[in-house]
Backbone and ligand atoms as CSV (ligand in chain L), in Angstrom:
chain,resi,resn,atom,element,x,y,z
A,1,MET,N,N,-7.642,-2.863,28.991
A,1,MET,CA,C,-7.353,-3.752,27.812
A,1,MET,C,C,-8.583,-4.485,27.349
A,2,THR,N,N,-8.843,-4.211,26.047
A,2,THR,CA,C,-9.993,-4.848,25.445
A,2,THR,C,C,-9.772,-6.160,24.837
A,3,GLU,N,N,-8.624,-6.419,24.276
A,3,GLU,CA,C,-8.293,-7.702,23.588
A,3,GLU,C,C,-6.845,-8.171,24.004
A,4,GLN,N,N,-6.674,-9.555,24.002
A,4,GLN,CA,C,-5.412,-10.009,24.346
A,4,GLN,C,C,-4.455,-10.105,23.115
A,5,VAL,N,N,-3.508,-9.376,23.040
A,5,VAL,CA,C,-2.408,-9.407,21.926
A,5,VAL,C,C,-1.308,-10.328,22.458
A,6,PRO,N,N,-1.109,-11.438,21.613
A,6,PRO,CA,C,-0.036,-12.396,22.105
A,6,PRO,C,C,1.267,-11.702,22.088
A,7,ALA,N,N,2.108,-11.706,23.081
A,7,ALA,CA,C,3.325,-10.972,23.036
A,7,ALA,C,C,4.280,-11.563,22.033
A,8,ARG,N,N,4.083,-12.842,21.772
A,8,ARG,CA,C,5.024,-13.565,20.781
A,8,ARG,C,C,4.206,-14.762,20.369
A,9,HIS,N,N,4.295,-15.222,19.102
A,9,HIS,CA,C,3.757,-16.431,18.672
A,9,HIS,C,C,4.354,-17.533,19.462
A,10,ASP,N,N,3.662,-18.607,19.675
A,10,ASP,CA,C,4.058,-19.650,20.704
A,10,ASP,C,C,5.468,-20.146,20.646
A,11,GLY,N,N,6.453,-19.627,20.039
A,11,GLY,CA,C,7.819,-20.009,20.301
A,11,GLY,C,C,8.170,-21.368,19.789
A,12,ALA,N,N,7.217,-22.217,19.709
A,12,ALA,CA,C,7.512,-23.659,19.167
A,12,ALA,C,C,7.650,-23.800,17.746
A,13,GLY,N,N,7.120,-22.741,17.055
A,13,GLY,CA,C,7.070,-22.835,15.531
A,13,GLY,C,C,8.347,-22.301,14.912
A,14,PRO,N,N,8.252,-21.926,13.662
A,14,PRO,CA,C,9.317,-21.413,13.014
A,14,PRO,C,C,9.948,-20.138,13.490
A,15,ARG,N,N,11.241,-19.841,13.011
A,15,ARG,CA,C,11.896,-18.636,13.497
A,15,ARG,C,C,10.993,-17.422,13.171
A,16,VAL,N,N,11.054,-16.445,14.204
A,16,VAL,CA,C,10.158,-15.289,14.102
A,16,VAL,C,C,10.915,-14.218,13.012
A,17,ARG,N,N,10.090,-14.107,11.914
A,17,ARG,CA,C,10.597,-13.234,10.932
A,17,ARG,C,C,9.759,-11.919,10.629
A,18,VAL,N,N,8.558,-12.039,11.095
A,18,VAL,CA,C,7.685,-10.935,10.839
A,18,VAL,C,C,7.204,-10.273,12.176
A,19,GLY,N,N,7.315,-9.050,12.243
A,19,GLY,CA,C,6.784,-8.366,13.553
A,19,GLY,C,C,5.424,-7.662,13.168
A,20,ILE,N,N,4.504,-8.021,13.920
A,20,ILE,CA,C,3.124,-7.445,13.764
A,20,ILE,C,C,2.885,-6.445,14.946
A,21,VAL,N,N,2.752,-5.100,14.665
A,21,VAL,CA,C,2.568,-4.129,15.735
A,21,VAL,C,C,1.260,-3.346,15.463
A,22,MET,N,N,0.713,-2.782,16.523
A,22,MET,CA,C,-0.533,-2.058,16.341
A,22,MET,C,C,-0.529,-0.989,17.427
A,23,GLY,N,N,-1.377,0.059,17.192
A,23,GLY,CA,C,-1.469,1.212,17.996
A,23,GLY,C,C,-2.141,0.933,19.304
A,24,SER,N,N,-2.992,-0.129,19.374
A,24,SER,CA,C,-3.785,-0.439,20.568
A,24,SER,C,C,-4.252,-1.829,20.569
A,25,ASP,N,N,-4.438,-2.485,21.702
A,25,ASP,CA,C,-4.846,-3.687,21.825
A,25,ASP,C,C,-6.291,-3.875,21.147
A,26,SER,N,N,-7.013,-2.701,21.097
A,26,SER,CA,C,-8.310,-2.742,20.366
A,26,SER,C,C,-8.257,-3.063,18.782
A,27,ASP,N,N,-6.997,-2.988,18.311
A,27,ASP,CA,C,-6.748,-3.245,16.871
A,27,ASP,C,C,-6.675,-4.774,16.684
A,28,TRP,N,N,-6.344,-5.487,17.748
A,28,TRP,CA,C,-6.094,-6.995,17.464
A,28,TRP,C,C,-7.112,-7.756,16.835
A,29,PRO,N,N,-8.466,-7.539,16.975
A,29,PRO,CA,C,-9.453,-8.357,16.319
A,29,PRO,C,C,-9.320,-8.246,14.687
A,30,VAL,N,N,-8.924,-7.046,14.227
A,30,VAL,CA,C,-8.494,-6.886,12.871
A,30,VAL,C,C,-7.152,-7.520,12.605
A,31,MET,N,N,-6.146,-7.200,13.304
A,31,MET,CA,C,-4.706,-7.439,13.018
A,31,MET,C,C,-4.397,-9.086,13.208
A,32,GLN,N,N,-5.326,-9.704,14.006
A,32,GLN,CA,C,-4.899,-11.149,14.115
A,32,GLN,C,C,-4.937,-11.966,12.859
A,33,ALA,N,N,-5.633,-11.526,11.875
A,33,ALA,CA,C,-5.702,-12.196,10.569
A,33,ALA,C,C,-4.423,-12.236,9.826
A,34,ALA,N,N,-3.510,-11.234,10.094
A,34,ALA,CA,C,-2.173,-11.191,9.593
A,34,ALA,C,C,-1.361,-12.467,10.150
A,35,GLY,N,N,-1.493,-12.529,11.484
A,35,GLY,CA,C,-0.819,-13.741,12.101
A,35,GLY,C,C,-1.321,-15.115,11.609
A,36,GLU,N,N,-2.665,-15.178,11.377
A,36,GLU,CA,C,-3.228,-16.413,11.045
A,36,GLU,C,C,-2.728,-16.788,9.592
A,37,ALA,N,N,-2.595,-15.708,8.694
A,37,ALA,CA,C,-2.005,-16.182,7.329
A,37,ALA,C,C,-0.798,-16.555,7.424
A,38,LEU,N,N,0.141,-15.779,8.268
A,38,LEU,CA,C,1.483,-16.340,8.371
A,38,LEU,C,C,1.633,-17.606,8.911
A,39,THR,N,N,0.762,-17.989,9.911
A,39,THR,CA,C,0.957,-19.341,10.506
A,39,THR,C,C,0.441,-20.333,9.405
A,40,GLU,N,N,-0.505,-20.042,8.609
A,40,GLU,CA,C,-0.961,-20.990,7.481
A,40,GLU,C,C,0.205,-21.170,6.555
A,41,LEU,N,N,1.153,-20.090,6.282
A,41,LEU,CA,C,2.187,-20.312,5.342
A,41,LEU,C,C,3.482,-20.767,5.968
A,42,GLY,N,N,3.388,-21.034,7.266
A,42,GLY,CA,C,4.621,-21.486,7.957
A,42,GLY,C,C,5.611,-20.431,8.270
A,43,VAL,N,N,5.228,-19.320,8.485
A,43,VAL,CA,C,6.109,-18.174,8.746
A,43,VAL,C,C,5.980,-17.793,10.197
A,44,GLY,N,N,7.104,-17.570,11.005
A,44,GLY,CA,C,7.113,-17.211,12.354
A,44,GLY,C,C,6.848,-15.692,12.462
A,45,TRP,N,N,6.030,-15.384,13.520
A,45,TRP,CA,C,5.794,-13.973,13.823
A,45,TRP,C,C,5.633,-13.666,15.289
A,46,GLU,N,N,5.632,-12.426,15.452
A,46,GLU,CA,C,5.490,-11.923,16.948
A,46,GLU,C,C,4.425,-10.755,16.766
A,47,ALA,N,N,3.749,-10.514,17.927
A,47,ALA,CA,C,2.861,-9.268,17.915
A,47,ALA,C,C,2.946,-8.523,19.121
A,48,ASP,N,N,2.833,-7.061,18.993
A,48,ASP,CA,C,2.956,-6.221,20.181
A,48,ASP,C,C,2.154,-5.077,19.874
A,49,VAL,N,N,1.840,-4.246,21.067
A,49,VAL,CA,C,1.238,-2.911,20.938
A,49,VAL,C,C,2.367,-1.963,21.133
A,50,VAL,N,N,2.499,-1.091,20.082
A,50,VAL,CA,C,3.554,-0.072,20.059
A,50,VAL,C,C,2.953,1.250,19.570
A,51,SER,N,N,2.348,1.971,20.360
A,51,SER,CA,C,1.587,3.207,19.923
A,51,SER,C,C,2.464,4.362,19.516
A,52,ALA,N,N,2.243,4.834,18.462
A,52,ALA,CA,C,3.090,6.069,18.025
A,52,ALA,C,C,2.861,7.265,18.887
A,53,HIS,N,N,1.563,7.407,19.365
A,53,HIS,CA,C,1.182,8.561,20.155
A,53,HIS,C,C,1.299,8.405,21.615
A,54,ARG,N,N,0.976,7.163,22.124
A,54,ARG,CA,C,0.928,7.031,23.681
A,54,ARG,C,C,2.347,6.570,24.120
A,55,MET,N,N,3.217,5.987,23.283
A,55,MET,CA,C,4.451,5.463,23.749
A,55,MET,C,C,5.493,5.735,22.574
A,56,PRO,N,N,5.622,7.060,22.304
A,56,PRO,CA,C,6.590,7.342,21.180
A,56,PRO,C,C,7.944,6.852,21.245
A,57,THR,N,N,8.512,6.943,22.379
A,57,THR,CA,C,9.910,6.612,22.642
A,57,THR,C,C,10.109,5.067,22.528
A,58,GLU,N,N,9.158,4.228,23.014
A,58,GLU,CA,C,9.298,2.913,22.786
A,58,GLU,C,C,8.981,2.515,21.418
A,59,MET,N,N,8.110,3.229,20.679
A,59,MET,CA,C,7.819,2.852,19.232
A,59,MET,C,C,9.098,3.161,18.445
A,60,ILE,N,N,9.736,4.234,18.701
A,60,ILE,CA,C,11.006,4.567,17.877
A,60,ILE,C,C,12.067,3.387,18.114
A,61,ALA,N,N,12.257,3.094,19.402
A,61,ALA,CA,C,13.267,2.041,19.789
A,61,ALA,C,C,12.834,0.748,19.140
A,62,TRP,N,N,11.623,0.376,19.176
A,62,TRP,CA,C,11.147,-0.760,18.548
A,62,TRP,C,C,11.532,-0.912,17.053
A,63,GLY,N,N,11.324,0.236,16.459
A,63,GLY,CA,C,11.586,0.415,14.931
A,63,GLY,C,C,13.130,0.307,14.641
A,64,GLN,N,N,13.802,0.990,15.427
A,64,GLN,CA,C,15.269,1.034,15.344
A,64,GLN,C,C,15.894,-0.359,15.500
A,65,GLN,N,N,15.359,-1.117,16.339
A,65,GLN,CA,C,15.951,-2.475,16.735
A,65,GLN,C,C,15.369,-3.639,15.962
A,66,ALA,N,N,14.389,-3.410,15.207
A,66,ALA,CA,C,13.688,-4.609,14.541
A,66,ALA,C,C,14.528,-5.470,13.721
A,67,HIS,N,N,15.316,-4.822,12.833
A,67,HIS,CA,C,16.198,-5.455,11.915
A,67,HIS,C,C,17.310,-6.211,12.808
A,68,GLU,N,N,17.789,-5.636,13.818
A,68,GLU,CA,C,18.901,-6.220,14.631
A,68,GLU,C,C,18.435,-7.373,15.392
A,69,ARG,N,N,17.064,-7.387,15.692
A,69,ARG,CA,C,16.514,-8.701,16.401
A,69,ARG,C,C,16.256,-9.706,15.481
A,70,GLY,N,N,16.406,-9.619,14.201
A,70,GLY,CA,C,16.190,-10.742,13.153
A,70,GLY,C,C,14.959,-10.613,12.497
A,71,LEU,N,N,14.128,-9.612,12.694
A,71,LEU,CA,C,12.865,-9.468,11.832
A,71,LEU,C,C,13.311,-9.085,10.504
A,72,SER,N,N,12.433,-9.465,9.463
A,72,SER,CA,C,12.681,-9.103,8.102
A,72,SER,C,C,11.518,-8.296,7.502
A,73,VAL,N,N,10.434,-8.320,8.104
A,73,VAL,CA,C,9.315,-7.502,7.549
A,73,VAL,C,C,8.457,-7.081,8.828
A,74,VAL,N,N,7.931,-5.817,8.672
A,74,VAL,CA,C,7.124,-5.253,9.758
A,74,VAL,C,C,5.668,-5.093,9.149
A,75,ILE,N,N,4.668,-5.517,9.951
A,75,ILE,CA,C,3.244,-5.259,9.563
A,75,ILE,C,C,2.727,-4.363,10.632
A,76,ALA,N,N,2.305,-3.150,10.302
A,76,ALA,CA,C,1.860,-2.168,11.326
A,76,ALA,C,C,0.408,-1.748,10.990
A,77,GLY,N,N,-0.399,-1.943,12.034
A,77,GLY,CA,C,-1.868,-1.574,11.796
A,77,GLY,C,C,-2.142,-0.454,12.868
A,78,ALA,N,N,-3.068,0.354,12.443
A,78,ALA,CA,C,-3.486,1.487,13.376
A,78,ALA,C,C,-4.834,2.067,12.727
A,79,GLY,N,N,-5.617,2.710,13.644
A,79,GLY,CA,C,-6.720,3.366,13.179
A,79,GLY,C,C,-6.786,4.802,13.351
A,80,GLY,N,N,-7.656,5.604,12.867
A,80,GLY,CA,C,-7.793,7.055,13.106
A,80,GLY,C,C,-6.540,7.729,12.489
A,81,ALA,N,N,-5.854,8.607,13.373
A,81,ALA,CA,C,-4.646,9.227,12.996
A,81,ALA,C,C,-3.505,8.203,12.944
A,82,ALA,N,N,-3.512,7.383,11.908
A,82,ALA,CA,C,-2.692,6.182,11.865
A,82,ALA,C,C,-1.172,6.515,11.480
A,83,HIS,N,N,-0.469,6.933,12.319
A,83,HIS,CA,C,0.941,7.367,12.024
A,83,HIS,C,C,1.910,6.228,12.344
A,84,LEU,N,N,1.526,5.195,12.904
A,84,LEU,CA,C,2.527,4.114,13.304
A,84,LEU,C,C,3.252,3.505,12.118
A,85,PRO,N,N,2.687,3.047,11.124
A,85,PRO,CA,C,3.493,2.473,9.969
A,85,PRO,C,C,4.399,3.479,9.363
A,86,GLY,N,N,4.073,4.693,9.154
A,86,GLY,CA,C,4.974,5.698,8.528
A,86,GLY,C,C,6.144,6.065,9.514
A,87,MET,N,N,5.862,6.169,10.785
A,87,MET,CA,C,6.975,6.595,11.684
A,87,MET,C,C,7.920,5.354,11.900
A,88,LEU,N,N,7.409,4.141,11.798
A,88,LEU,CA,C,8.322,2.961,11.866
A,88,LEU,C,C,9.101,2.844,10.665
A,89,ALA,N,N,8.587,3.178,9.510
A,89,ALA,CA,C,9.193,3.096,8.201
A,89,ALA,C,C,10.386,4.225,8.186
A,90,SER,N,N,10.137,5.238,8.925
A,90,SER,CA,C,11.223,6.336,8.973
A,90,SER,C,C,12.385,5.974,9.838
A,91,VAL,N,N,12.326,4.956,10.585
A,91,VAL,CA,C,13.422,4.551,11.483
A,91,VAL,C,C,14.050,3.081,11.230
A,92,THR,N,N,13.295,2.304,10.260
A,92,THR,CA,C,13.807,1.027,10.072
A,92,THR,C,C,14.133,0.841,8.587
A,93,PRO,N,N,15.144,-0.028,8.302
A,93,PRO,CA,C,15.468,-0.349,6.890
A,93,PRO,C,C,14.586,-1.471,6.344
A,94,LEU,N,N,13.684,-2.074,7.205
A,94,LEU,CA,C,12.873,-3.180,6.772
A,94,LEU,C,C,11.639,-2.732,5.925
A,95,PRO,N,N,11.086,-3.535,5.074
A,95,PRO,CA,C,9.807,-3.222,4.476
A,95,PRO,C,C,8.762,-3.054,5.547
A,96,VAL,N,N,7.869,-2.012,5.388
A,96,VAL,CA,C,6.803,-1.896,6.363
A,96,VAL,C,C,5.454,-2.079,5.574
A,97,ILE,N,N,4.607,-2.849,6.027
A,97,ILE,CA,C,3.260,-2.933,5.443
A,97,ILE,C,C,2.250,-2.451,6.370
A,98,GLY,N,N,1.403,-1.478,5.862
A,98,GLY,CA,C,0.433,-0.766,6.635
A,98,GLY,C,C,-0.907,-1.410,6.595
A,99,VAL,N,N,-1.612,-1.589,7.715
A,99,VAL,CA,C,-3.016,-2.084,7.654
A,99,VAL,C,C,-3.755,-0.880,8.225
A,100,PRO,N,N,-4.674,-0.279,7.489
A,100,PRO,CA,C,-5.635,0.666,7.979
A,100,PRO,C,C,-6.804,-0.001,8.740
A,101,VAL,N,N,-6.823,0.431,10.038
A,101,VAL,CA,C,-7.960,-0.318,10.933
A,101,VAL,C,C,-9.169,0.598,10.925
A,102,PRO,N,N,-10.314,0.111,10.560
A,102,PRO,CA,C,-11.438,0.854,10.532
A,102,PRO,C,C,-11.934,1.107,11.877
A,103,LEU,N,N,-12.348,2.334,12.234
A,103,LEU,CA,C,-12.888,2.672,13.561
A,103,LEU,C,C,-14.492,3.005,13.284
A,104,LYS,N,N,-15.083,3.487,14.293
A,104,LYS,CA,C,-16.514,3.693,14.113
A,104,LYS,C,C,-16.798,4.948,13.363
A,105,HIS,N,N,-15.836,5.923,13.391
A,105,HIS,CA,C,-16.091,7.109,12.619
A,105,HIS,C,C,-15.261,7.037,11.377
A,106,LEU,N,N,-15.746,7.361,10.220
A,106,LEU,CA,C,-14.945,7.597,8.880
A,106,LEU,C,C,-14.643,6.189,8.298
A,107,ASP,N,N,-14.926,5.175,8.877
A,107,ASP,CA,C,-14.868,3.739,8.440
A,107,ASP,C,C,-13.429,3.498,7.900
A,108,GLY,N,N,-12.490,4.099,8.382
A,108,GLY,CA,C,-11.126,3.614,8.057
A,108,GLY,C,C,-10.504,4.506,7.007
A,109,MET,N,N,-11.292,5.363,6.339
A,109,MET,CA,C,-10.656,6.230,5.384
A,109,MET,C,C,-9.656,7.125,5.841
A,110,ASP,N,N,-9.792,7.587,7.077
A,110,ASP,CA,C,-8.758,8.469,7.701
A,110,ASP,C,C,-7.531,7.745,7.910
A,111,SER,N,N,-7.552,6.422,8.393
A,111,SER,CA,C,-6.377,5.510,8.526
A,111,SER,C,C,-5.690,5.388,7.283
A,112,LEU,N,N,-6.541,4.945,6.215
A,112,LEU,CA,C,-5.922,4.735,4.861
A,112,LEU,C,C,-5.191,5.785,4.364
A,113,LEU,N,N,-5.875,7.077,4.369
A,113,LEU,CA,C,-5.090,8.314,3.935
A,113,LEU,C,C,-3.933,8.549,4.727
A,114,SER,N,N,-3.958,8.310,6.047
A,114,SER,CA,C,-2.839,8.558,6.777
A,114,SER,C,C,-1.586,7.703,6.436
A,115,MET,N,N,-1.861,6.535,5.874
A,115,MET,CA,C,-0.818,5.551,5.640
A,115,MET,C,C,-0.195,5.739,4.150
A,116,VAL,N,N,-1.141,6.099,3.207
A,116,VAL,CA,C,-0.666,5.931,1.808
A,116,VAL,C,C,0.085,7.257,1.398
A,117,GLN,N,N,-0.157,8.343,2.082
A,117,GLN,CA,C,0.344,9.580,1.689
A,117,GLN,C,C,1.728,9.890,2.205
A,118,MET,N,N,2.722,8.900,2.026
A,118,MET,CA,C,4.060,9.080,2.615
A,118,MET,C,C,4.956,9.879,1.664
A,119,PRO,N,N,5.901,10.629,2.263
A,119,PRO,CA,C,6.785,11.410,1.525
A,119,PRO,C,C,7.733,10.535,0.883
A,120,GLY,N,N,8.372,11.060,-0.276
A,120,GLY,CA,C,9.352,10.247,-1.050
A,120,GLY,C,C,10.462,9.790,-0.227
A,121,GLY,N,N,10.905,8.449,-0.459
A,121,GLY,CA,C,11.994,7.966,0.323
A,121,GLY,C,C,11.541,7.023,1.506
A,122,ILE,N,N,10.311,7.200,1.891
A,122,ILE,CA,C,9.789,6.407,3.017
A,122,ILE,C,C,8.556,5.709,2.713
A,123,PRO,N,N,8.699,4.474,2.034
A,123,PRO,CA,C,7.530,3.859,1.611
A,123,PRO,C,C,6.831,2.964,2.631
A,124,VAL,N,N,5.551,3.044,2.556
A,124,VAL,CA,C,4.803,2.120,3.369
A,124,VAL,C,C,3.766,1.295,2.392
A,125,ALA,N,N,3.837,-0.027,2.281
A,125,ALA,CA,C,3.104,-0.672,1.371
A,125,ALA,C,C,1.718,-0.988,2.121
A,126,THR,N,N,0.690,-0.221,1.672
A,126,THR,CA,C,-0.485,-0.216,2.410
A,126,THR,C,C,-1.600,-1.169,1.737
A,127,VAL,N,N,-2.193,-1.987,2.558
A,127,VAL,CA,C,-3.191,-2.911,1.996
A,127,VAL,C,C,-4.642,-2.156,2.212
A,128,ALA,N,N,-5.674,-2.937,1.745
A,128,ALA,CA,C,-7.021,-2.371,1.909
A,128,ALA,C,C,-7.409,-2.211,3.314
A,129,ILE,N,N,-8.401,-1.302,3.523
A,129,ILE,CA,C,-8.903,-1.099,4.971
A,129,ILE,C,C,-9.325,-2.351,5.581
A,130,GLY,N,N,-8.778,-2.657,6.745
A,130,GLY,CA,C,-9.142,-3.917,7.519
A,130,GLY,C,C,-8.598,-5.232,6.958
A,131,ASN,N,N,-7.777,-5.154,5.833
A,131,ASN,CA,C,-7.424,-6.502,5.218
A,131,ASN,C,C,-5.970,-6.942,5.780
A,132,ALA,N,N,-5.945,-7.192,7.038
A,132,ALA,CA,C,-4.729,-7.681,7.545
A,132,ALA,C,C,-4.243,-9.108,6.904
A,133,ARG,N,N,-5.278,-9.814,6.531
A,133,ARG,CA,C,-4.782,-11.185,5.934
A,133,ARG,C,C,-3.956,-10.908,4.803
A,134,ASN,N,N,-4.325,-9.976,3.923
A,134,ASN,CA,C,-3.407,-9.578,2.701
A,134,ASN,C,C,-2.055,-9.111,3.244
A,135,ALA,N,N,-1.995,-8.427,4.262
A,135,ALA,CA,C,-0.714,-8.083,4.892
A,135,ALA,C,C,0.222,-9.155,5.170
A,136,GLY,N,N,-0.471,-10.234,5.803
A,136,GLY,CA,C,0.271,-11.459,6.143
A,136,GLY,C,C,0.808,-12.128,5.029
A,137,ILE,N,N,-0.037,-12.167,3.892
A,137,ILE,CA,C,0.345,-12.869,2.688
A,137,ILE,C,C,1.469,-12.162,1.916
A,138,LEU,N,N,1.344,-10.783,1.977
A,138,LEU,CA,C,2.348,-9.924,1.289
A,138,LEU,C,C,3.662,-10.144,2.026
A,139,ALA,N,N,3.651,-10.120,3.369
A,139,ALA,CA,C,4.966,-10.413,4.071
A,139,ALA,C,C,5.551,-11.665,3.683
A,140,ALA,N,N,4.760,-12.696,3.561
A,140,ALA,CA,C,5.192,-14.032,3.275
A,140,ALA,C,C,5.734,-14.029,1.737
A,141,ARG,N,N,5.141,-13.221,0.830
A,141,ARG,CA,C,5.551,-13.086,-0.558
A,141,ARG,C,C,7.060,-12.521,-0.647
A,142,ILE,N,N,7.200,-11.384,0.240
A,142,ILE,CA,C,8.491,-10.778,0.394
A,142,ILE,C,C,9.551,-11.803,0.787
A,143,LEU,N,N,9.248,-12.507,1.999
A,143,LEU,CA,C,10.186,-13.483,2.430
A,143,LEU,C,C,10.419,-14.565,1.442
A,144,GLY,N,N,9.433,-14.972,0.584
A,144,GLY,CA,C,9.560,-15.989,-0.315
A,144,GLY,C,C,10.483,-15.749,-1.412
A,145,THR,N,N,10.901,-14.551,-1.694
A,145,THR,CA,C,11.836,-14.132,-2.722
A,145,THR,C,C,13.245,-14.684,-2.444
A,146,SER,N,N,13.524,-14.989,-1.053
A,146,SER,CA,C,14.815,-15.516,-0.733
A,146,SER,C,C,14.689,-16.879,0.046
A,147,ASP,N,N,13.587,-17.594,-0.147
A,147,ASP,CA,C,13.188,-18.606,0.667
A,147,ASP,C,C,12.392,-19.539,-0.377
A,148,PRO,N,N,13.164,-20.473,-1.045
A,148,PRO,CA,C,12.440,-21.328,-2.096
A,148,PRO,C,C,11.264,-22.191,-1.588
A,149,GLU,N,N,11.505,-22.701,-0.347
A,149,GLU,CA,C,10.476,-23.621,0.248
A,149,GLU,C,C,9.176,-22.699,0.592
A,150,LEU,N,N,9.377,-21.626,1.113
A,150,LEU,CA,C,8.221,-20.637,1.439
A,150,LEU,C,C,7.563,-20.246,0.161
A,151,GLN,N,N,8.424,-20.087,-0.974
A,151,GLN,CA,C,7.822,-19.643,-2.241
A,151,GLN,C,C,6.977,-20.739,-2.816
A,152,GLN,N,N,7.513,-22.028,-2.686
A,152,GLN,CA,C,6.711,-23.151,-3.190
A,152,GLN,C,C,5.271,-23.256,-2.389
A,153,ARG,N,N,5.345,-22.977,-1.109
A,153,ARG,CA,C,4.137,-22.969,-0.329
A,153,ARG,C,C,3.151,-21.957,-0.859
A,154,LEU,N,N,3.724,-20.831,-1.331
A,154,LEU,CA,C,2.817,-19.704,-1.821
A,154,LEU,C,C,2.329,-20.117,-3.220
A,155,VAL,N,N,3.043,-20.852,-3.949
A,155,VAL,CA,C,2.601,-21.351,-5.229
A,155,VAL,C,C,1.365,-22.247,-5.067
A,156,ASP,N,N,1.467,-23.170,-3.988
A,156,ASP,CA,C,0.456,-24.140,-3.746
A,156,ASP,C,C,-0.751,-23.356,-3.083
A,157,PHE,N,N,-0.580,-22.370,-2.303
A,157,PHE,CA,C,-1.574,-21.504,-1.842
A,157,PHE,C,C,-2.403,-20.866,-2.944
A,158,GLN,N,N,-1.756,-20.390,-3.984
A,158,GLN,CA,C,-2.358,-19.790,-4.971
A,158,GLN,C,C,-3.150,-20.764,-5.864
A,159,ALA,N,N,-2.635,-21.942,-5.914
A,159,ALA,CA,C,-3.301,-23.009,-6.808
A,159,ALA,C,C,-4.638,-23.405,-5.979
A,160,GLU,N,N,-4.518,-23.430,-4.640
A,160,GLU,CA,C,-5.761,-23.676,-3.868
A,160,GLU,C,C,-6.848,-22.572,-4.046
A,161,LEU,N,N,-6.322,-21.386,-4.044
A,161,LEU,CA,C,-7.270,-20.206,-4.293
A,161,LEU,C,C,-7.965,-20.434,-5.688
A,162,ALA,N,N,-7.249,-20.800,-6.671
A,162,ALA,CA,C,-7.906,-20.909,-7.977
A,162,ALA,C,C,-8.926,-22.156,-7.886
A,163,ARG,N,N,-8.517,-23.222,-7.300
A,163,ARG,CA,C,-9.382,-24.384,-7.134
A,163,ARG,C,C,-10.737,-23.899,-6.477
A,164,THR,N,N,-10.547,-23.115,-5.411
A,164,THR,CA,C,-11.752,-22.610,-4.531
A,164,THR,C,C,-12.651,-21.791,-5.511
A,165,ALA,N,N,-11.941,-20.869,-6.261
A,165,ALA,CA,C,-12.634,-19.950,-7.217
A,165,ALA,C,C,-13.410,-20.666,-8.264
A,166,HIS,N,N,-12.829,-21.807,-8.658
A,166,HIS,CA,C,-13.555,-22.645,-9.828
A,166,HIS,C,C,-14.795,-23.274,-9.124
A,167,ALA,N,N,-14.580,-23.708,-7.839
A,167,ALA,CA,C,-15.622,-24.453,-7.286
A,167,ALA,C,C,-16.750,-23.526,-7.027
A,168,LYS,N,N,-16.442,-22.248,-6.573
A,168,LYS,CA,C,-17.609,-21.345,-6.418
A,168,LYS,C,C,-18.233,-20.973,-7.703
A,169,GLY,N,N,-17.538,-20.893,-8.785
A,169,GLY,CA,C,-18.075,-20.627,-10.045
A,169,GLY,C,C,-19.044,-21.630,-10.520
A,170,ALA,N,N,-18.646,-22.944,-10.294
A,170,ALA,CA,C,-19.523,-24.126,-10.571
A,170,ALA,C,C,-20.791,-23.999,-9.930
A,171,VAL,N,N,-20.791,-23.675,-8.522
A,171,VAL,CA,C,-22.030,-23.558,-7.849
A,171,VAL,C,C,-22.937,-22.438,-8.434
A,172,VAL,N,N,-22.328,-21.280,-8.865
A,172,VAL,CA,C,-23.141,-20.134,-9.362
A,172,VAL,C,C,-23.816,-20.550,-10.715
A,173,ARG,N,N,-23.168,-21.413,-11.516
A,173,ARG,CA,C,-23.751,-21.754,-12.761
A,173,ARG,C,C,-24.847,-22.791,-12.673
A,174,GLU,N,N,-24.987,-23.518,-11.542
A,174,GLU,CA,C,-25.981,-24.527,-11.398
A,174,GLU,C,C,-27.388,-24.046,-11.489
L,1,LIG,C1,C,-5.143,4.268,17.304
L,1,LIG,O1,O,-6.290,4.686,18.010
L,1,LIG,C2,C,-5.111,2.756,17.517
L,1,LIG,O2,O,-4.524,2.213,16.422
L,1,LIG,C3,C,-6.603,2.486,17.549
L,1,LIG,O3,O,-7.071,1.993,16.260
L,1,LIG,C4,C,-7.232,3.720,17.833
L,1,LIG,C5,C,-8.164,3.605,19.128
L,1,LIG,O4,O,-7.437,3.158,20.200
L,1,LIG,P1,P,-8.073,2.842,21.572
L,1,LIG,O5,O,-8.649,4.134,21.983
L,1,LIG,O6,O,-9.084,1.819,21.336
L,1,LIG,O7,O,-6.876,2.377,22.451
L,1,LIG,O8,O,-3.942,4.886,17.757
């Protein structure tokens, strides 16, 4: 084990609505940004390693049970032959967001192409290579469509992004 993936976000926070899964604990340094974004936005999450290739039976069971356990969105990250998001999408009715994890060979292009080329009927919403933070924000946006308080936090979050961008612009013009 190279990195410690938290089995579940500290339980004391909001109800867990997002499941973050990855093919290996070596993906966690990239994937933890999804959890950080969700925490910033007040969304409960859990994280686990569910490899499509090394533990396929468990992976399918995880996907089949995700909605029954109360999850609403799945974020799945993997590197190389990144089949995890697509395989989960084939067995869950939940929206699946894919995060291509860059490895030392091919810079994540292999992961990206593995995720985006899904057959009709089985969508995976794939973010940019390594951009797990956007996956967390997108999951919050999906949940925000039926959660006015969360949607307001997203409005405030975007306003803060705009303020930050303006501040950066001001520095550049000096
Ligand atoms: C993929 O293989 C994982 O998602 C990971 O990105 C990659 C390498 O895994 P390890 O060999 O580091 O466990 O399935």
